[in-house]
Kinemage of the C-alpha trace (Angstrom):
@kinemage 1
@onewidth
@group {chain A} dominant
@subgroup {mainchain}
@vectorlist {calphas} color= white
{ca unk a 1} P 23.897 58.449 38.813
{ca unk a 2} L 21.593 59.127 35.384
{ca unk a 3} L 25.079 57.946 33.741
{ca unk a 4} L 24.531 55.133 35.476
{ca unk a 5} L 21.357 54.268 34.938
{ca unk a 6} L 21.582 54.896 31.052
{ca unk a 7} L 24.655 52.185 31.057
{ca unk a 8} L 22.332 49.836 32.650
{ca unk a 9} L 19.735 49.721 30.100
{ca unk a 10} L 21.855 49.804 27.269
{ca unk a 11} L 23.761 47.021 28.281
{ca unk a 12} L 20.304 45.262 28.855
{ca unk a 13} L 19.217 46.292 25.154
{ca unk a 14} L 22.155 44.645 23.752
{ca unk a 15} L 22.317 41.175 25.792
{ca unk a 16} L 18.315 41.272 25.673
{ca unk a 17} L 18.820 39.313 22.074
{ca unk a 18} L 22.016 37.352 22.982
{ca unk a 19} L 20.037 36.066 25.650
{ca unk a 20} L 16.664 34.772 23.253
{ca unk a 21} L 19.346 33.769 21.108
{ca unk a 22} L 21.106 31.342 24.084
{ca unk a 23} L 17.345 29.880 25.077
{ca unk a 24} L 16.192 29.159 21.405
{ca unk a 25} L 19.613 26.959 20.689
{ca unk a 26} L 19.250 25.394 24.146
{ca unk a 27} L 15.695 24.251 23.150
{ca unk a 28} L 16.765 22.987 19.850
{ca unk a 29} L 19.774 21.498 21.052
{ca unk a 30} L 17.927 19.142 23.767
{ca unk a 31} L 14.852 19.013 20.643
{ca unk a 32} L 17.595 17.015 18.427
{ca unk a 33} L 19.379 15.073 21.656
{ca unk a 34} L 16.144 13.753 22.165
{ca unk a 35} L 15.426 12.982 18.247
{ca unk a 36} L 18.903 11.229 18.174
{ca unk a 37} L 18.024 8.954 21.136
{ca unk a 38} L 14.723 8.352 19.383
{ca unk a 39} L 16.517 6.949 15.994
{ca unk a 40} L 18.490 4.234 18.162
{ca unk a 41} L 16.044 3.035 20.701
{ca unk a 42} L 12.351 0.845 19.293
{ca unk a 43} L 12.313 0.085 23.361
{ca unk a 44} L 8.425 1.980 24.271
{ca unk a 45} L 9.606 2.776 27.840
{ca unk a 46} L 12.826 5.657 26.048
{ca unk a 47} L 9.781 6.831 23.442
{ca unk a 48} L 7.336 7.357 26.265
{ca unk a 49} L 10.434 9.286 28.332
{ca unk a 50} L 11.484 10.907 24.789
{ca unk a 51} L 7.979 12.058 24.374
{ca unk a 52} L 7.676 13.382 27.986
{ca unk a 53} L 10.971 15.457 27.244
{ca unk a 54} L 9.801 16.812 24.103
{ca unk a 55} L 6.864 17.131 25.687
{ca unk a 56} L 8.050 19.679 28.179
{ca unk a 57} L 10.260 21.060 26.249
{ca unk a 58} L 6.600 22.143 23.968
{ca unk a 59} L 5.139 23.453 27.093
{ca unk a 60} L 8.411 26.266 28.281
{ca unk a 61} L 8.668 27.468 24.538
{ca unk a 62} L 4.450 27.376 23.631
{ca unk a 63} L 5.233 29.534 20.401
{ca unk a 64} L 7.857 27.413 19.113
{ca unk a 65} L 5.765 25.035 16.013
{ca unk a 66} L 8.590 22.435 15.638
{ca unk a 67} L 8.594 21.519 19.567
{ca unk a 68} L 4.701 21.362 18.794
{ca unk a 69} L 4.736 19.112 16.407
{ca unk a 70} L 7.865 17.070 17.960
{ca unk a 71} L 5.783 17.081 20.992
{ca unk a 72} L 2.552 15.158 18.651
{ca unk a 73} L 4.906 13.380 16.787
{ca unk a 74} L 6.447 11.104 18.873
{ca unk a 75} L 3.368 9.943 21.249
{ca unk a 76} L 1.555 9.665 18.226
{ca unk a 77} L 4.680 6.944 17.478
{ca unk a 78} L 4.812 5.785 21.015
{ca unk a 79} L 1.730 4.827 20.557
{ca unk a 80} L 1.488 2.493 17.948
{ca unk a 81} L 3.974 0.367 19.841
{ca unk a 82} L 2.307 0.483 22.952
{ca unk a 83} L -0.228 -2.141 24.500
{ca unk a 84} L -2.092 1.463 25.680
{ca unk a 85} L -1.951 2.765 22.639
{ca unk a 86} L -5.103 5.797 23.340
{ca unk a 87} L -3.322 7.270 26.669
{ca unk a 88} L -0.851 8.057 23.957
{ca unk a 89} L -3.434 9.677 21.357
{ca unk a 90} L -4.374 11.665 24.420
{ca unk a 91} L -1.086 13.447 24.823
{ca unk a 92} L -0.240 13.933 21.367
{ca unk a 93} L -3.836 15.269 20.537
{ca unk a 94} L -3.178 19.265 21.846
{ca unk a 95} L 0.271 19.159 20.288
{ca unk a 96} L -0.664 18.003 16.951
{ca unk a 97} L -3.716 20.377 17.069
{ca unk a 98} L -1.609 23.412 18.222
{ca unk a 99} L 0.831 22.595 15.857
{ca unk a 100} L -1.438 22.443 12.361
{ca unk a 101} L -3.489 25.777 14.238
{ca unk a 102} L 0.454 27.740 14.104
{ca unk a 103} L 0.976 26.200 10.876
{ca unk a 104} L -2.083 25.565 8.873
{ca unk a 105} L -0.884 24.711 5.480
{ca unk a 106} L 2.679 23.156 6.093
{ca unk a 107} L 2.957 19.856 4.911
{ca unk a 108} L 4.462 18.421 7.829
{ca unk a 109} L 1.513 19.117 10.716
{ca unk a 110} L -1.120 18.323 7.596
{ca unk a 111} L 0.700 15.126 7.605
{ca unk a 112} L 0.981 14.561 11.526
{ca unk a 113} L -3.096 15.048 11.933
{ca unk a 114} L -3.267 12.634 8.971
{ca unk a 115} L -1.360 10.467 11.233
{ca unk a 116} L -2.543 11.561 14.532
{ca unk a 117} L -6.017 10.396 13.146
{ca unk a 118} L -4.670 6.813 11.997
{ca unk a 119} L -3.391 6.348 15.718
{ca unk a 120} L -6.511 6.748 16.766
{ca unk a 121} L -7.911 4.197 14.410
{ca unk a 122} L -5.086 1.974 15.875
{ca unk a 123} L -6.061 2.065 19.308
{ca unk a 124} L -9.602 2.003 18.729
{ca unk a 125} L -10.499 0.521 14.832
{ca unk a 126} L -14.209 1.259 14.806
{ca unk a 127} L -12.849 4.895 14.824
{ca unk a 128} L -12.146 3.548 10.792
{ca unk a 129} L -15.514 4.133 10.040
{ca unk a 130} L -14.971 8.174 10.333
{ca unk a 131} L -11.729 8.807 10.457
{ca unk a 132} L -10.231 7.115 7.808
{ca unk a 133} L -11.568 9.211 5.208
{ca unk a 134} L -10.675 12.206 6.806
{ca unk a 135} L -7.268 11.233 7.765
{ca unk a 136} L -7.047 10.280 3.342
{ca unk a 137} L -7.865 14.163 3.375
{ca unk a 138} L -5.620 15.401 5.448
{ca unk a 139} L -2.590 13.035 3.691
{ca unk a 140} L -4.020 14.521 0.503
{ca unk a 141} L -3.992 18.007 1.597
{ca unk a 142} L -0.476 17.718 2.389
{ca unk a 143} L 0.608 16.316 -0.588
{ca unk a 144} L -0.644 19.104 -2.433
{ca unk a 145} L 0.828 21.510 0.219
{ca unk a 146} L 4.286 19.658 -0.845
{ca unk a 147} L 4.712 17.172 -3.524
{ca unk a 148} L 8.055 16.047 -2.483
{ca unk a 149} L 7.290 15.019 0.630
{ca unk a 150} L 7.450 11.535 1.292
{ca unk a 151} L 5.728 11.433 4.506
{ca unk a 152} L 1.954 12.862 2.530
{ca unk a 153} L 2.854 9.484 0.682
{ca unk a 154} L 2.908 7.121 2.832
{ca unk a 155} L 0.383 8.673 5.820
{ca unk a 156} L -2.075 8.425 2.358
{ca unk a 157} L -0.787 4.768 1.483
{ca unk a 158} L -1.333 3.447 4.958
{ca unk a 159} L -4.651 4.729 5.372
{ca unk a 160} L -5.551 3.198 1.816
{ca unk a 161} L -3.763 -0.202 2.292
{ca unk a 162} L -5.643 -0.884 5.907
{ca unk a 163} L -9.391 0.362 4.404
{ca unk a 164} L -11.820 -2.359 3.984
{ca unk a 165} L -11.840 -3.575 -0.243
{ca unk a 166} L -15.765 -3.477 0.087
{ca unk a 167} L -14.741 0.718 1.001
{ca unk a 168} L -12.398 1.591 -1.760
{ca unk a 169} L -9.133 0.448 0.259
{ca unk a 170} L -6.836 -2.658 0.544
{ca unk a 171} L -3.641 -3.377 -0.681
{ca unk a 172} L -3.935 -3.153 -4.393
{ca unk a 173} L -5.649 0.211 -3.897
{ca unk a 174} L -2.621 1.261 -1.739
{ca unk a 175} L 0.612 0.139 -4.925
{ca unk a 176} L 0.189 3.528 -6.617
{ca unk a 177} L 1.120 5.459 -3.347
{ca unk a 178} L 2.997 2.975 -1.527
{ca unk a 179} L 5.567 3.282 -4.927
{ca unk a 180} L 4.498 7.174 -5.118
{ca unk a 181} L 6.518 7.491 -1.376
{ca unk a 182} L 9.446 4.695 -2.678
{ca unk a 183} L 9.978 7.488 -5.264
{ca unk a 184} L 9.467 10.567 -3.012
{ca unk a 185} L 11.969 8.409 0.074
{ca unk a 186} L 14.858 7.994 -2.671
{ca unk a 187} L 15.109 11.566 -3.540
{ca unk a 188} L 14.305 13.570 -0.209
{ca unk a 189} L 17.367 15.022 1.820
{ca unk a 190} L 16.213 17.076 4.700
{ca unk a 191} L 17.223 20.672 5.116
{ca unk a 192} L 18.579 21.356 8.452
{ca unk a 193} L 18.582 18.613 11.189
{ca unk a 194} L 15.054 19.551 12.797
{ca unk a 195} L 13.896 19.403 9.809
{ca unk a 196} L 10.966 16.206 9.596
{ca unk a 197} L 12.695 13.060 8.505
{ca unk a 198} L 10.560 9.990 9.527
{ca unk a 199} L 8.697 7.637 8.125
{ca unk a 200} L 11.520 5.508 5.938
{ca unk a 201} L 11.574 2.771 8.025
{ca unk a 202} L 7.647 2.228 8.106
{ca unk a 203} L 7.628 2.794 4.449
{ca unk a 204} L 9.934 -0.415 4.227
{ca unk a 205} L 7.895 -2.585 5.823
{ca unk a 206} L 5.204 -1.786 4.212
{ca unk a 207} L 7.171 -2.310 1.029
{ca unk a 208} L 7.661 -5.541 2.295
{ca unk a 209} L 3.869 -6.434 1.994
{ca unk a 210} L 4.439 -5.695 -2.156
{ca unk a 211} L 7.324 -8.748 -2.154
């Protein structure tokens, strides 16, 4: 009997790392599938559905900062496309803040916080008075954390572009940062399938305004 119990314990110890690996692979595969869906869709309803699915994955795996990041990002992006941006900003909030709490010095989580604040301003323009400068500061911290991150320059450019000229913003002030974003996107290569790789289409729309 003792030998049987010892064998069962030994088998369990051997299988535990494999089970953990399977769980990791499952959420990574599911996340990759949702990101691919979003890459190929401009539909608000599709974005909302995928954002909900990624949020579900983030809730199932609360220790995975990348899931928190993408849940916050997907809801934030969806808010810019939606007629009811406030609700989606609210959905994004907990995930954005948790991702930053888990990775406080990471360029991507700092960028996401800056971007989420921009979404809050988009939902209610009067917030620009307070959130505009905060968003810019997070973008600048993101640049300091990783000067090669194009999304950090993009968000900073967007904040400056949409800040009234009387408060130090506007199209002319944003131009140098827009040009920096262009350089960074031209040379940026994600390290893996799940590394953040968004924003180039947003940059292209911004760049058209300078043509």
